[in-house]
PDB file of N, CA, C and O in Angstrom:
ATOM      1  N   ARG A   1     -81.547 -43.593 -25.519  1.00  0.00           N
ATOM      2  CA  ARG A   1     -81.845 -44.456 -25.614  1.00  0.00           C
ATOM      3  C   ARG A   1     -81.319 -45.974 -26.642  1.00  0.00           C
ATOM      4  O   ARG A   1     -81.262 -45.891 -27.869  1.00  0.00           O
ATOM      5  N   LEU A   2     -81.137 -46.665 -26.243  1.00  0.00           N
ATOM      6  CA  LEU A   2     -80.351 -47.806 -27.332  1.00  0.00           C
ATOM      7  C   LEU A   2     -81.370 -48.998 -27.105  1.00  0.00           C
ATOM      8  O   LEU A   2     -81.249 -49.531 -26.003  1.00  0.00           O
ATOM      9  N   SER A   3     -82.195 -49.437 -27.800  1.00  0.00           N
ATOM     10  CA  SER A   3     -82.219 -50.754 -28.646  1.00  0.00           C
ATOM     11  C   SER A   3     -81.291 -51.764 -28.579  1.00  0.00           C
ATOM     12  O   SER A   3     -80.130 -51.713 -28.172  1.00  0.00           O
ATOM     13  N   ILE A   4     -82.238 -53.153 -29.241  1.00  0.00           N
ATOM     14  CA  ILE A   4     -81.278 -54.042 -29.482  1.00  0.00           C
ATOM     15  C   ILE A   4     -80.758 -54.400 -31.031  1.00  0.00           C
ATOM     16  O   ILE A   4     -80.376 -55.456 -31.535  1.00  0.00           O
ATOM     17  N   ASN A   5     -80.952 -52.735 -31.679  1.00  0.00           N
ATOM     18  CA  ASN A   5     -80.592 -52.889 -32.578  1.00  0.00           C
ATOM     19  C   ASN A   5     -80.234 -51.402 -33.025  1.00  0.00           C
ATOM     20  O   ASN A   5     -80.417 -50.939 -34.151  1.00  0.00           O
ATOM     21  N   GLY A   6     -79.635 -50.682 -31.825  1.00  0.00           N
ATOM     22  CA  GLY A   6     -79.189 -49.192 -32.373  1.00  0.00           C
ATOM     23  C   GLY A   6     -80.239 -48.329 -31.637  1.00  0.00           C
ATOM     24  O   GLY A   6     -81.039 -48.850 -30.860  1.00  0.00           O
ATOM     25  N   TRP A   7     -80.226 -46.965 -31.897  1.00  0.00           N
ATOM     26  CA  TRP A   7     -80.919 -46.044 -31.198  1.00  0.00           C
ATOM     27  C   TRP A   7     -81.910 -46.448 -31.271  1.00  0.00           C
ATOM     28  O   TRP A   7     -82.230 -47.218 -32.177  1.00  0.00           O
ATOM     29  N   LEU A   8     -83.135 -45.853 -29.851  1.00  0.00           N
ATOM     30  CA  LEU A   8     -84.662 -46.019 -30.145  1.00  0.00           C
ATOM     31  C   LEU A   8     -84.915 -44.619 -30.570  1.00  0.00           C
ATOM     32  O   LEU A   8     -84.417 -43.563 -30.180  1.00  0.00           O
ATOM     33  N   HIS A   9     -85.534 -44.797 -31.187  1.00  0.00           N
ATOM     34  CA  HIS A   9     -86.125 -43.141 -31.906  1.00  0.00           C
ATOM     35  C   HIS A   9     -87.377 -42.512 -31.086  1.00  0.00           C
ATOM     36  O   HIS A   9     -88.424 -42.750 -31.689  1.00  0.00           O
ATOM     37  N   GLY A  10     -87.545 -41.897 -30.082  1.00  0.00           N
ATOM     38  CA  GLY A  10     -88.704 -41.823 -29.892  1.00  0.00           C
ATOM     39  C   GLY A  10     -88.142 -40.359 -28.829  1.00  0.00           C
ATOM     40  O   GLY A  10     -87.063 -39.974 -28.380  1.00  0.00           O
ATOM     41  N   PRO A  11     -89.812 -39.814 -28.774  1.00  0.00           N
ATOM     42  CA  PRO A  11     -89.546 -38.774 -27.572  1.00  0.00           C
ATOM     43  C   PRO A  11     -88.312 -38.764 -26.517  1.00  0.00           C
ATOM     44  O   PRO A  11     -88.150 -39.833 -25.929  1.00  0.00           O
ATOM     45  N   ILE A  12     -87.396 -37.685 -26.184  1.00  0.00           N
ATOM     46  CA  ILE A  12     -87.291 -37.784 -25.529  1.00  0.00           C
ATOM     47  C   ILE A  12     -87.521 -37.259 -23.603  1.00  0.00           C
ATOM     48  O   ILE A  12     -87.474 -36.073 -23.278  1.00  0.00           O
ATOM     49  N   ASN A  13     -87.688 -38.078 -22.862  1.00  0.00           N
ATOM     50  CA  ASN A  13     -87.671 -37.537 -21.007  1.00  0.00           C
ATOM     51  C   ASN A  13     -87.251 -36.622 -20.660  1.00  0.00           C
ATOM     52  O   ASN A  13     -86.167 -36.515 -21.233  1.00  0.00           O
ATOM     53  N   PRO A  14     -87.425 -35.724 -19.973  1.00  0.00           N
ATOM     54  CA  PRO A  14     -86.650 -34.731 -19.381  1.00  0.00           C
ATOM     55  C   PRO A  14     -86.668 -35.199 -18.335  1.00  0.00           C
ATOM     56  O   PRO A  14     -87.691 -35.748 -17.925  1.00  0.00           O
ATOM     57  N   ARG A  15     -85.213 -35.097 -17.373  1.00  0.00           N
ATOM     58  CA  ARG A  15     -84.695 -35.555 -16.242  1.00  0.00           C
ATOM     59  C   ARG A  15     -85.633 -34.509 -15.273  1.00  0.00           C
ATOM     60  O   ARG A  15     -85.890 -33.346 -15.587  1.00  0.00           O
ATOM     61  N   PRO A  16     -86.064 -35.155 -14.086  1.00  0.00           N
ATOM     62  CA  PRO A  16     -86.530 -34.364 -12.880  1.00  0.00           C
ATOM     63  C   PRO A  16     -85.599 -33.823 -12.532  1.00  0.00           C
ATOM     64  O   PRO A  16     -84.429 -34.207 -12.535  1.00  0.00           O
ATOM     65  N   THR A  17     -86.206 -32.528 -12.079  1.00  0.00           N
ATOM     66  CA  THR A  17     -85.131 -31.684 -11.497  1.00  0.00           C
ATOM     67  C   THR A  17     -84.033 -32.314  -9.983  1.00  0.00           C
ATOM     68  O   THR A  17     -83.623 -32.973 -10.939  1.00  0.00           O
ATOM     69  N   PRO A  18     -83.704 -32.483  -9.460  1.00  0.00           N
ATOM     70  CA  PRO A  18     -82.815 -32.520  -8.309  1.00  0.00           C
ATOM     71  C   PRO A  18     -83.354 -32.050  -6.910  1.00  0.00           C
ATOM     72  O   PRO A  18     -83.579 -30.850  -6.751  1.00  0.00           O
ATOM     73  N   ILE A  19     -83.588 -33.013  -5.811  1.00  0.00           N
ATOM     74  CA  ILE A  19     -83.972 -32.597  -4.974  1.00  0.00           C
ATOM     75  C   ILE A  19     -83.264 -31.934  -4.056  1.00  0.00           C
ATOM     76  O   ILE A  19     -83.836 -32.380  -3.062  1.00  0.00           O
ATOM     77  N   PHE A  20     -82.596 -31.337  -3.708  1.00  0.00           N
ATOM     78  CA  PHE A  20     -81.530 -30.680  -2.220  1.00  0.00           C
ATOM     79  C   PHE A  20     -82.405 -30.600  -1.047  1.00  0.00           C
ATOM     80  O   PHE A  20     -83.269 -29.727  -0.971  1.00  0.00           O
ATOM     81  N   GLU A  21     -82.190 -31.603   0.007  1.00  0.00           N
ATOM     82  CA  GLU A  21     -82.014 -31.225   1.423  1.00  0.00           C
ATOM     83  C   GLU A  21     -81.010 -30.701   2.247  1.00  0.00           C
ATOM     84  O   GLU A  21     -79.937 -31.290   2.379  1.00  0.00           O
ATOM     85  N   SER A  22     -81.294 -29.523   2.879  1.00  0.00           N
ATOM     86  CA  SER A  22     -80.563 -29.504   3.931  1.00  0.00           C
ATOM     87  C   SER A  22     -79.803 -30.762   5.386  1.00  0.00           C
ATOM     88  O   SER A  22     -80.572 -31.507   5.993  1.00  0.00           O
ATOM     89  N   LEU A  23     -78.892 -30.752   5.567  1.00  0.00           N
ATOM     90  CA  LEU A  23     -78.667 -31.661   6.524  1.00  0.00           C
ATOM     91  C   LEU A  23     -78.698 -31.038   7.798  1.00  0.00           C
ATOM     92  O   LEU A  23     -78.536 -29.836   8.009  1.00  0.00           O
ATOM     93  N   PRO A  24     -79.004 -32.289   8.971  1.00  0.00           N
ATOM     94  CA  PRO A  24     -79.651 -31.704  10.114  1.00  0.00           C
ATOM     95  C   PRO A  24     -78.310 -31.172  10.747  1.00  0.00           C
ATOM     96  O   PRO A  24     -77.234 -31.692  10.451  1.00  0.00           O
ATOM     97  N   ALA A  25     -78.400 -30.221  11.540  1.00  0.00           N
ATOM     98  CA  ALA A  25     -77.785 -30.148  12.276  1.00  0.00           C
ATOM     99  C   ALA A  25     -76.973 -30.817  13.535  1.00  0.00           C
ATOM    100  O   ALA A  25     -77.587 -31.153  14.548  1.00  0.00           O
ATOM    101  N   THR A  26     -75.332 -31.017  13.392  1.00  0.00           N
ATOM    102  CA  THR A  26     -74.879 -31.665  14.493  1.00  0.00           C
ATOM    103  C   THR A  26     -74.426 -30.739  15.467  1.00  0.00           C
ATOM    104  O   THR A  26     -74.264 -29.532  15.645  1.00  0.00           O
ATOM    105  N   LYS A  27     -74.245 -32.271  16.229  1.00  0.00           N
ATOM    106  CA  LYS A  27     -73.151 -31.293  17.889  1.00  0.00           C
ATOM    107  C   LYS A  27     -71.882 -31.683  17.435  1.00  0.00           C
ATOM    108  O   LYS A  27     -71.506 -32.351  16.472  1.00  0.00           O
ATOM    109  N   PRO A  28     -71.183 -30.978  18.566  1.00  0.00           N
ATOM    110  CA  PRO A  28     -69.843 -30.740  18.458  1.00  0.00           C
ATOM    111  C   PRO A  28     -68.994 -32.471  18.920  1.00  0.00           C
ATOM    112  O   PRO A  28     -69.210 -32.910  20.049  1.00  0.00           O
ATOM    113  N   ALA A  29     -68.379 -33.022  18.255  1.00  0.00           N
ATOM    114  CA  ALA A  29     -67.671 -33.889  18.860  1.00  0.00           C
ATOM    115  C   ALA A  29     -67.459 -33.959  20.848  1.00  0.00           C
ATOM    116  O   ALA A  29     -67.142 -32.854  21.287  1.00  0.00           O
ATOM    117  N   SER A  30     -67.577 -34.880  21.761  1.00  0.00           N
ATOM    118  CA  SER A  30     -67.112 -34.826  22.794  1.00  0.00           C
ATOM    119  C   SER A  30     -66.068 -35.962  23.513  1.00  0.00           C
ATOM    120  O   SER A  30     -65.797 -37.138  23.271  1.00  0.00           O
ATOM    121  N   LYS A  31     -65.729 -35.194  24.296  1.00  0.00           N
ATOM    122  CA  LYS A  31     -64.076 -35.850  24.489  1.00  0.00           C
ATOM    123  C   LYS A  31     -64.570 -36.984  24.795  1.00  0.00           C
ATOM    124  O   LYS A  31     -65.620 -37.351  25.323  1.00  0.00           O
ATOM    125  N   PHE A  32     -62.953 -37.878  24.069  1.00  0.00           N
ATOM    126  CA  PHE A  32     -62.790 -39.590  24.620  1.00  0.00           C
ATOM    127  C   PHE A  32     -63.158 -39.949  26.182  1.00  0.00           C
ATOM    128  O   PHE A  32     -62.124 -39.790  26.831  1.00  0.00           O
ATOM    129  N   GLN A  33     -63.997 -40.280  26.843  1.00  0.00           N
ATOM    130  CA  GLN A  33     -64.010 -41.175  27.914  1.00  0.00           C
ATOM    131  C   GLN A  33     -63.785 -42.632  28.358  1.00  0.00           C
ATOM    132  O   GLN A  33     -64.186 -43.557  27.652  1.00  0.00           O
ATOM    133  N   GLN A  34     -63.223 -42.818  29.384  1.00  0.00           N
ATOM    134  CA  GLN A  34     -63.432 -43.956  29.779  1.00  0.00           C
ATOM    135  C   GLN A  34     -63.930 -45.335  29.556  1.00  0.00           C
ATOM    136  O   GLN A  34     -63.429 -46.423  29.271  1.00  0.00           O
ATOM    137  N   SER A  35     -65.239 -44.813  29.825  1.00  0.00           N
ATOM    138  CA  SER A  35     -66.387 -45.709  29.457  1.00  0.00           C
ATOM    139  C   SER A  35     -66.530 -45.814  27.802  1.00  0.00           C
ATOM    140  O   SER A  35     -67.145 -46.807  27.414  1.00  0.00           O
ATOM    141  N   ASP A  36     -66.144 -45.103  27.007  1.00  0.00           N
ATOM    142  CA  ASP A  36     -65.504 -44.841  25.009  1.00  0.00           C
ATOM    143  C   ASP A  36     -64.947 -46.623  25.533  1.00  0.00           C
ATOM    144  O   ASP A  36     -65.508 -47.714  25.629  1.00  0.00           O
ATOM    145  N   LEU A  37     -63.529 -46.078  25.770  1.00  0.00           N
ATOM    146  CA  LEU A  37     -62.469 -46.896  25.854  1.00  0.00           C
ATOM    147  C   LEU A  37     -63.046 -48.658  25.989  1.00  0.00           C
ATOM    148  O   LEU A  37     -62.699 -49.576  25.246  1.00  0.00           O
ATOM    149  N   GLU A  38     -64.143 -48.755  27.335  1.00  0.00           N
ATOM    150  CA  GLU A  38     -64.273 -50.089  27.497  1.00  0.00           C
ATOM    151  C   GLU A  38     -65.417 -50.288  26.805  1.00  0.00           C
ATOM    152  O   GLU A  38     -65.521 -51.514  26.784  1.00  0.00           O
ATOM    153  N   ARG A  39     -66.216 -49.888  26.302  1.00  0.00           N
ATOM    154  CA  ARG A  39     -67.017 -50.361  25.250  1.00  0.00           C
ATOM    155  C   ARG A  39     -66.431 -50.590  23.733  1.00  0.00           C
ATOM    156  O   ARG A  39     -66.927 -51.250  22.820  1.00  0.00           O
ATOM    157  N   ILE A  40     -65.347 -49.915  23.759  1.00  0.00           N
ATOM    158  CA  ILE A  40     -64.757 -50.483  22.173  1.00  0.00           C
ATOM    159  C   ILE A  40     -63.970 -52.072  22.782  1.00  0.00           C
ATOM    160  O   ILE A  40     -63.989 -53.071  22.062  1.00  0.00           O
ATOM    161  N   ASN A  41     -63.457 -52.083  23.874  1.00  0.00           N
ATOM    162  CA  ASN A  41     -62.972 -53.558  23.766  1.00  0.00           C
ATOM    163  C   ASN A  41     -63.867 -54.437  23.988  1.00  0.00           C
ATOM    164  O   ASN A  41     -63.524 -55.545  23.577  1.00  0.00           O
ATOM    165  N   GLN A  42     -65.249 -54.391  24.647  1.00  0.00           N
ATOM    166  CA  GLN A  42     -65.991 -55.096  24.637  1.00  0.00           C
ATOM    167  C   GLN A  42     -66.407 -55.691  22.946  1.00  0.00           C
ATOM    168  O   GLN A  42     -66.593 -56.853  22.585  1.00  0.00           O
ATOM    169  N   THR A  43     -66.455 -54.540  22.214  1.00  0.00           N
ATOM    170  CA  THR A  43     -66.877 -54.714  20.831  1.00  0.00           C
ATOM    171  C   THR A  43     -65.881 -55.046  19.601  1.00  0.00           C
ATOM    172  O   THR A  43     -66.098 -55.758  18.621  1.00  0.00           O
ATOM    173  N   VAL A  44     -64.732 -54.320  19.947  1.00  0.00           N
ATOM    174  CA  VAL A  44     -63.603 -54.913  18.909  1.00  0.00           C
ATOM    175  C   VAL A  44     -62.911 -56.162  19.800  1.00  0.00           C
ATOM    176  O   VAL A  44     -62.828 -56.351  21.013  1.00  0.00           O
ATOM    177  N   SER A  45     -62.398 -57.015  18.489  1.00  0.00           N
ATOM    178  CA  SER A  45     -61.458 -57.696  19.196  1.00  0.00           C
ATOM    179  C   SER A  45     -59.993 -56.977  19.319  1.00  0.00           C
ATOM    180  O   SER A  45     -59.437 -56.215  18.529  1.00  0.00           O
ATOM    181  N   SER A  46     -59.624 -57.414  20.407  1.00  0.00           N
ATOM    182  CA  SER A  46     -58.261 -56.627  20.810  1.00  0.00           C
ATOM    183  C   SER A  46     -57.104 -57.248  19.898  1.00  0.00           C
ATOM    184  O   SER A  46     -56.012 -57.346  20.458  1.00  0.00           O
ATOM    185  N   MET A  47     -57.186 -57.665  18.623  1.00  0.00           N
ATOM    186  CA  MET A  47     -55.927 -58.384  18.001  1.00  0.00           C
ATOM    187  C   MET A  47     -56.150 -57.018  17.012  1.00  0.00           C
ATOM    188  O   MET A  47     -55.158 -56.548  16.455  1.00  0.00           O
ATOM    189  N   TYR A  48     -57.965 -56.174  16.740  1.00  0.00           N
ATOM    190  CA  TYR A  48     -57.788 -55.205  15.916  1.00  0.00           C
ATOM    191  C   TYR A  48     -57.274 -54.066  16.438  1.00  0.00           C
ATOM    192  O   TYR A  48     -57.311 -53.071  15.713  1.00  0.00           O
ATOM    193  N   LEU A  49     -56.681 -53.945  17.800  1.00  0.00           N
ATOM    194  CA  LEU A  49     -56.118 -53.015  18.239  1.00  0.00           C
ATOM    195  C   LEU A  49     -55.285 -52.493  19.021  1.00  0.00           C
ATOM    196  O   LEU A  49     -55.103 -51.578  19.824  1.00  0.00           O
ATOM    197  N   LYS A  50     -54.600 -53.830  18.272  1.00  0.00           N
ATOM    198  CA  LYS A  50     -52.824 -53.059  18.066  1.00  0.00           C
ATOM    199  C   LYS A  50     -52.252 -52.413  16.753  1.00  0.00           C
ATOM    200  O   LYS A  50     -52.635 -52.458  15.584  1.00  0.00           O
ATOM    201  N   VAL A  51     -51.449 -51.945  17.225  1.00  0.00           N
ATOM    202  CA  VAL A  51     -50.838 -51.166  15.532  1.00  0.00           C
ATOM    203  C   VAL A  51     -50.585 -51.701  14.727  1.00  0.00           C
ATOM    204  O   VAL A  51     -50.952 -51.483  13.572  1.00  0.00           O
ATOM    205  N   GLU A  52     -49.635 -52.856  15.243  1.00  0.00           N
ATOM    206  CA  GLU A  52     -49.654 -53.816  13.783  1.00  0.00           C
ATOM    207  C   GLU A  52     -50.524 -54.337  12.686  1.00  0.00           C
ATOM    208  O   GLU A  52     -50.350 -54.408  11.470  1.00  0.00           O
ATOM    209  N   THR A  53     -51.603 -54.712  13.539  1.00  0.00           N
ATOM    210  CA  THR A  53     -53.086 -54.671  13.057  1.00  0.00           C
ATOM    211  C   THR A  53     -53.107 -54.443  12.371  1.00  0.00           C
ATOM    212  O   THR A  53     -52.961 -54.978  11.273  1.00  0.00           O
ATOM    213  N   GLN A  54     -53.393 -53.087  12.863  1.00  0.00           N
ATOM    214  CA  GLN A  54     -54.143 -51.671  12.247  1.00  0.00           C
ATOM    215  C   GLN A  54     -53.445 -51.270  11.158  1.00  0.00           C
ATOM    216  O   GLN A  54     -54.098 -50.653  10.318  1.00  0.00           O
ATOM    217  N   TYR A  55     -51.771 -51.535  10.845  1.00  0.00           N
ATOM    218  CA  TYR A  55     -51.744 -51.294   9.918  1.00  0.00           C
ATOM    219  C   TYR A  55     -51.394 -52.511   8.888  1.00  0.00           C
ATOM    220  O   TYR A  55     -51.485 -52.118   7.725  1.00  0.00           O
ATOM    221  N   ASP A  56     -51.069 -53.697   8.984  1.00  0.00           N
ATOM    222  CA  ASP A  56     -51.937 -54.585   7.943  1.00  0.00           C
ATOM    223  C   ASP A  56     -52.839 -54.619   7.107  1.00  0.00           C
ATOM    224  O   ASP A  56     -52.894 -54.746   5.884  1.00  0.00           O
ATOM    225  N   VAL A  57     -54.044 -54.395   8.495  1.00  0.00           N
ATOM    226  CA  VAL A  57     -55.468 -53.919   7.905  1.00  0.00           C
ATOM    227  C   VAL A  57     -55.191 -52.642   6.447  1.00  0.00           C
ATOM    228  O   VAL A  57     -55.288 -52.641   5.219  1.00  0.00           O
ATOM    229  N   GLN A  58     -54.987 -52.129   7.037  1.00  0.00           N
ATOM    230  CA  GLN A  58     -54.729 -49.973   6.154  1.00  0.00           C
ATOM    231  C   GLN A  58     -54.220 -50.912   4.672  1.00  0.00           C
ATOM    232  O   GLN A  58     -55.019 -51.120   3.759  1.00  0.00           O
ATOM    233  N   MET A  59     -53.007 -51.329   4.645  1.00  0.00           N
ATOM    234  CA  MET A  59     -52.421 -52.056   3.931  1.00  0.00           C
ATOM    235  C   MET A  59     -53.043 -52.888   2.784  1.00  0.00           C
ATOM    236  O   MET A  59     -52.834 -52.770   1.576  1.00  0.00           O
ATOM    237  N   THR A  60     -53.896 -53.799   3.466  1.00  0.00           N
ATOM    238  CA  THR A  60     -54.338 -54.888   2.419  1.00  0.00           C
ATOM    239  C   THR A  60     -55.925 -53.648   1.977  1.00  0.00           C
ATOM    240  O   THR A  60     -56.402 -53.450   0.860  1.00  0.00           O
ATOM    241  N   PHE A  61     -56.211 -53.258   2.841  1.00  0.00           N
ATOM    242  CA  PHE A  61     -57.474 -52.635   1.995  1.00  0.00           C
ATOM    243  C   PHE A  61     -56.735 -50.901   1.311  1.00  0.00           C
ATOM    244  O   PHE A  61     -57.436 -50.161   0.620  1.00  0.00           O
TER     245      PHE A  61
END
């Protein structure tokens, strides 16, 4: 541990043991449906669905 003047001399506290939890089971992805495309079109601006715009965004980030 550090203090303003350097090392703080005192007992070292042990680190707690990490807790590992198993992840929940997932379902396999379903096939892309027309309703999925309709939802995307309602949610995402059509400008961002163009390949050129996607490329520009990928190059920016």
